[in-house]
OpenMM code with the backbone's topology and positions (N, CA, C; nanometers):
from openmm import Vec3, app, unit

residues = "UNK UNK UNK UNK UNK UNK UNK UNK UNK UNK UNK UNK UNK UNK UNK UNK UNK UNK UNK UNK UNK UNK UNK UNK UNK UNK UNK UNK UNK UNK UNK UNK UNK UNK UNK UNK UNK UNK UNK UNK UNK UNK UNK UNK UNK UNK UNK UNK UNK UNK UNK UNK UNK UNK UNK UNK UNK UNK UNK UNK UNK UNK UNK UNK UNK UNK".split()
positions = [
    Vec3(-1.5766, 3.7437, 0.1179),
    Vec3(-1.5915, 3.6359, 0.2129),
    Vec3(-1.6204, 3.5045, 0.1404),
    Vec3(-1.6993, 3.5109, 0.0342),
    Vec3(-1.7308, 3.3892, -0.0398),
    Vec3(-1.6052, 3.3282, -0.0984),
    Vec3(-1.5145, 3.4114, -0.1465),
    Vec3(-1.3896, 3.3592, -0.2014),
    Vec3(-1.3072, 3.2917, -0.0925),
    Vec3(-1.3080, 3.3456, 0.0256),
    Vec3(-1.2330, 3.2868, 0.1361),
    Vec3(-1.2902, 3.1504, 0.1727),
    Vec3(-1.4209, 3.1407, 0.1779),
    Vec3(-1.4844, 3.0120, 0.2088),
    Vec3(-1.4590, 2.9105, 0.0988),
    Vec3(-1.4722, 2.9543, -0.0241),
    Vec3(-1.4503, 2.8641, -0.1368),
    Vec3(-1.3046, 2.8172, -0.1397),
    Vec3(-1.2136, 2.9070, -0.1105),
    Vec3(-1.0732, 2.8697, -0.1053),
    Vec3(-1.0451, 2.7692, 0.0048),
    Vec3(-1.1131, 2.7845, 0.1174),
    Vec3(-1.0934, 2.6921, 0.2289),
    Vec3(-1.1487, 2.5544, 0.1945),
    Vec3(-1.2676, 2.5518, 0.1358),
    Vec3(-1.3300, 2.4240, 0.1002),
    Vec3(-1.2535, 2.3587, -0.0137),
    Vec3(-1.2045, 2.4389, -0.1060),
    Vec3(-1.1359, 2.3854, -0.2223),
    Vec3(-1.0001, 2.3264, -0.1902),
    Vec3(-0.9370, 2.3728, -0.0834),
    Vec3(-0.8042, 2.3219, -0.0483),
    Vec3(-0.8201, 2.1873, 0.0215),
    Vec3(-0.7698, 2.0839, -0.0399),
    Vec3(-0.7817, 1.9495, 0.0164),
    Vec3(-0.6676, 1.9228, 0.1134),
    Vec3(-0.7016, 1.8608, 0.2226),
    Vec3(-0.6025, 1.8197, 0.3206),
    Vec3(-0.5247, 1.7016, 0.2625),
    Vec3(-0.3925, 1.7076, 0.2587),
    Vec3(-0.3154, 1.5966, 0.2000),
    Vec3(-0.3377, 1.4645, 0.2733),
    Vec3(-0.3598, 1.4706, 0.4024),
    Vec3(-0.3867, 1.3464, 0.4770),
    Vec3(-0.5182, 1.2847, 0.4344),
    Vec3(-0.6176, 1.3705, 0.4127),
    Vec3(-0.7479, 1.3228, 0.3684),
    Vec3(-0.7386, 1.2633, 0.2279),
    Vec3(-0.6653, 1.3287, 0.1406),
    Vec3(-0.6480, 1.2779, 0.0040),
    Vec3(-0.5761, 1.1432, 0.0053),
    Vec3(-0.4765, 1.1302, 0.0915),
    Vec3(-0.4040, 1.0031, 0.1039),
    Vec3(-0.4957, 0.8931, 0.1558),
    Vec3(-0.5781, 0.9273, 0.2537),
    Vec3(-0.6713, 0.8293, 0.3102),
    Vec3(-0.7755, 0.7866, 0.2073),
    Vec3(-0.8264, 0.8803, 0.1302),
    Vec3(-0.9242, 0.8477, 0.0258),
    Vec3(-0.8606, 0.7563, -0.0786),
    Vec3(-0.7377, 0.7856, -0.1167),
    Vec3(-0.6673, 0.7018, -0.2139),
    Vec3(-0.6473, 0.5602, -0.1590),
    Vec3(-0.6093, 0.5506, -0.0316),
    Vec3(-0.5902, 0.4194, 0.0319),
    Vec3(-0.7218, 0.3426, 0.0363),
    Vec3(-0.8301, 0.4116, 0.0714),
    Vec3(-0.9604, 0.3452, 0.0782),
    Vec3(-1.0094, 0.3009, -0.0592),
    Vec3(-0.9827, 0.3804, -0.1615),
    Vec3(-1.0220, 0.3394, -0.2971),
    Vec3(-0.9469, 0.2159, -0.3421),
    Vec3(-0.8166, 0.2093, -0.3099),
    Vec3(-0.7386, 0.0888, -0.3422),
    Vec3(-0.7936, -0.0319, -0.2673),
    Vec3(-0.8301, -0.0115, -0.1416),
    Vec3(-0.8834, -0.1214, -0.0606),
    Vec3(-1.0157, -0.1713, -0.1188),
    Vec3(-1.1014, -0.0793, -0.1609),
    Vec3(-1.2289, -0.1173, -0.2220),
    Vec3(-1.2042, -0.1963, -0.3498),
    Vec3(-1.1100, -0.1513, -0.4309),
    Vec3(-1.0764, -0.2225, -0.5544),
    Vec3(-1.0256, -0.3630, -0.5237),
    Vec3(-0.9394, -0.3749, -0.4230),
    Vec3(-0.8880, -0.5063, -0.3835),
    Vec3(-1.0011, -0.5971, -0.3353),
    Vec3(-1.0917, -0.5421, -0.2555),
    Vec3(-1.2021, -0.6219, -0.2036),
    Vec3(-1.2986, -0.6630, -0.3148),
    Vec3(-1.3221, -0.5757, -0.4108),
    Vec3(-1.4080, -0.6126, -0.5232),
    Vec3(-1.3456, -0.7260, -0.6042),
    Vec3(-1.2151, -0.7210, -0.6236),
    Vec3(-1.1461, -0.8286, -0.6959),
    Vec3(-1.1547, -0.9589, -0.6174),
    Vec3(-1.1433, -0.9500, -0.4856),
    Vec3(-1.1522, -1.0695, -0.4025),
    Vec3(-1.2928, -1.1288, -0.4086),
    Vec3(-1.3947, -1.0449, -0.4089),
    Vec3(-1.5324, -1.0929, -0.4193),
    Vec3(-1.5528, -1.1664, -0.5509),
    Vec3(-1.5027, -1.1104, -0.6594),
    Vec3(-1.5156, -1.1766, -0.7895),
    Vec3(-1.4446, -1.3113, -0.7911),
    Vec3(-1.3241, -1.3158, -0.7326),
    Vec3(-1.2495, -1.4414, -0.7265),
    Vec3(-1.3240, -1.5454, -0.6437),
    Vec3(-1.3782, -1.5041, -0.5297),
    Vec3(-1.4509, -1.5977, -0.4440),
    Vec3(-1.5811, -1.6440, -0.5075),
    Vec3(-1.6492, -1.5553, -0.5802),
    Vec3(-1.7709, -1.5959, -0.6503),
    Vec3(-1.7396, -1.6999, -0.7569),
    Vec3(-1.6314, -1.6798, -0.8307),
    Vec3(-1.5921, -1.7766, -0.9332),
    Vec3(-1.5559, -1.9101, -0.8692),
    Vec3(-1.4839, -1.9051, -0.7592),
    Vec3(-1.4468, -2.0288, -0.6894),
    Vec3(-1.5715, -2.0988, -0.6356),
    Vec3(-1.6646, -2.0225, -0.5829),
    Vec3(-1.7887, -2.0800, -0.5316),
    Vec3(-1.8696, -2.1447, -0.6435),
    Vec3(-1.8780, -2.0787, -0.7581),
    Vec3(-1.9495, -2.1360, -0.8719),
    Vec3(-1.8855, -2.2679, -0.9150),
    Vec3(-1.7525, -2.2694, -0.9182),
    Vec3(-1.6808, -2.3910, -0.9567),
    Vec3(-1.7089, -2.5036, -0.8571),
    Vec3(-1.7050, -2.4727, -0.7284),
    Vec3(-1.7316, -2.5749, -0.6274),
    Vec3(-1.8766, -2.6227, -0.6312),
    Vec3(-1.9694, -2.5328, -0.6592),
    Vec3(-2.1101, -2.5723, -0.6691),
    Vec3(-2.1312, -2.6666, -0.7872),
    Vec3(-2.0674, -2.6359, -0.8995),
    Vec3(-2.0769, -2.7253, -1.0158),
    Vec3(-2.0162, -2.8615, -0.9847),
    Vec3(-1.9046, -2.8627, -0.9148),
    Vec3(-1.8401, -2.9891, -0.8783),
    Vec3(-1.9295, -3.0696, -0.7836),
    Vec3(-1.9970, -3.0027, -0.6923),
    Vec3(-2.0861, -3.0719, -0.5992),
    Vec3(-2.2045, -3.1336, -0.6720),
    Vec3(-2.2591, -3.0603, -0.7676),
    Vec3(-2.3715, -3.1129, -0.8460),
    Vec3(-2.3252, -3.2340, -0.9268),
    Vec3(-2.2100, -3.2222, -0.9886),
    Vec3(-2.1564, -3.3338, -1.0674),
    Vec3(-2.1293, -3.4548, -0.9778),
    Vec3(-2.0776, -3.4305, -0.8610),
    Vec3(-2.0484, -3.5393, -0.7677),
    Vec3(-2.1780, -3.6087, -0.7258),
    Vec3(-2.2817, -3.5326, -0.6979),
    Vec3(-2.4078, -3.5945, -0.6573),
    Vec3(-2.4694, -3.6719, -0.7739),
    Vec3(-2.4505, -3.6242, -0.8975),
    Vec3(-2.4994, -3.6991, -1.0143),
    Vec3(-2.4258, -3.8316, -1.0277),
    Vec3(-2.2959, -3.8288, -1.0046),
    Vec3(-2.2189, -3.9532, -1.0128),
    Vec3(-2.2634, -4.0521, -0.9068),
    Vec3(-2.2925, -4.0043, -0.7882),
    Vec3(-2.3390, -4.0942, -0.6831),
    Vec3(-2.4744, -4.1538, -0.7178),
    Vec3(-2.5617, -4.0743, -0.7794),
    Vec3(-2.6937, -4.1236, -0.8167),
    Vec3(-2.6851, -4.2233, -0.9317),
    Vec3(-2.5924, -4.2037, -1.0236),
    Vec3(-2.5809, -4.2902, -1.1407),
    Vec3(-2.5109, -4.4220, -1.1112),
    Vec3(-2.4418, -4.4321, -1.0032),
    Vec3(-2.3644, -4.5531, -0.9762),
    Vec3(-2.4336, -4.6417, -0.8723),
    Vec3(-2.5623, -4.6559, -0.8869),
    Vec3(-2.6327, -4.7451, -0.7950),
    Vec3(-2.5933, -4.8886, -0.8279),
    Vec3(-2.5525, -4.9572, -0.7281),
    Vec3(-2.5070, -5.0955, -0.7433),
    Vec3(-2.6270, -5.1882, -0.7322),
    Vec3(-2.6510, -5.2670, -0.8360),
    Vec3(-2.7637, -5.3606, -0.8251),
    Vec3(-2.7355, -5.4662, -0.7184),
    Vec3(-2.8405, -5.5023, -0.6516),
    Vec3(-2.8229, -5.6059, -0.5493),
    Vec3(-2.8075, -5.7414, -0.6162),
    Vec3(-2.7273, -5.8240, -0.5562),
    Vec3(-2.7078, -5.9565, -0.6171),
    Vec3(-2.8383, -6.0378, -0.6184),
    Vec3(-2.8513, -6.1208, -0.7183),
    Vec3(-2.9715, -6.2033, -0.7304),
    Vec3(-2.9672, -6.3128, -0.6239),
    Vec3(-3.0810, -6.3394, -0.5713),
    Vec3(-3.0909, -6.4483, -0.4727),
    Vec3(-3.0926, -6.5811, -0.5448),
    Vec3(-3.0126, -6.6721, -0.5014),
    Vec3(-3.0114, -6.8042, -0.5669),
    Vec3(-3.0497, -6.9102, -0.4706),
] * unit.nanometer
topology = app.Topology()
chain = topology.addChain("A")
for resn in residues:
    res = topology.addResidue(resn, chain)
    for name in ("N", "CA", "C"):
        topology.addAtom(name, app.Element.getBySymbol(name[0]), res)
């Protein structure tokens, strides 16, 4: 009986194997997308900091009163 149970558990359903393979590909794709978005976010954050520094450095002196 143990062999029968082990044989049943050991036999993988092809539909299940296909679904697991599809889900693993999807996870890999999503992980790559997360990395791409994190890199893009870091780049935009650096650009925002640089932009705010430029705005702070370009203070226009007020004209002298004559």
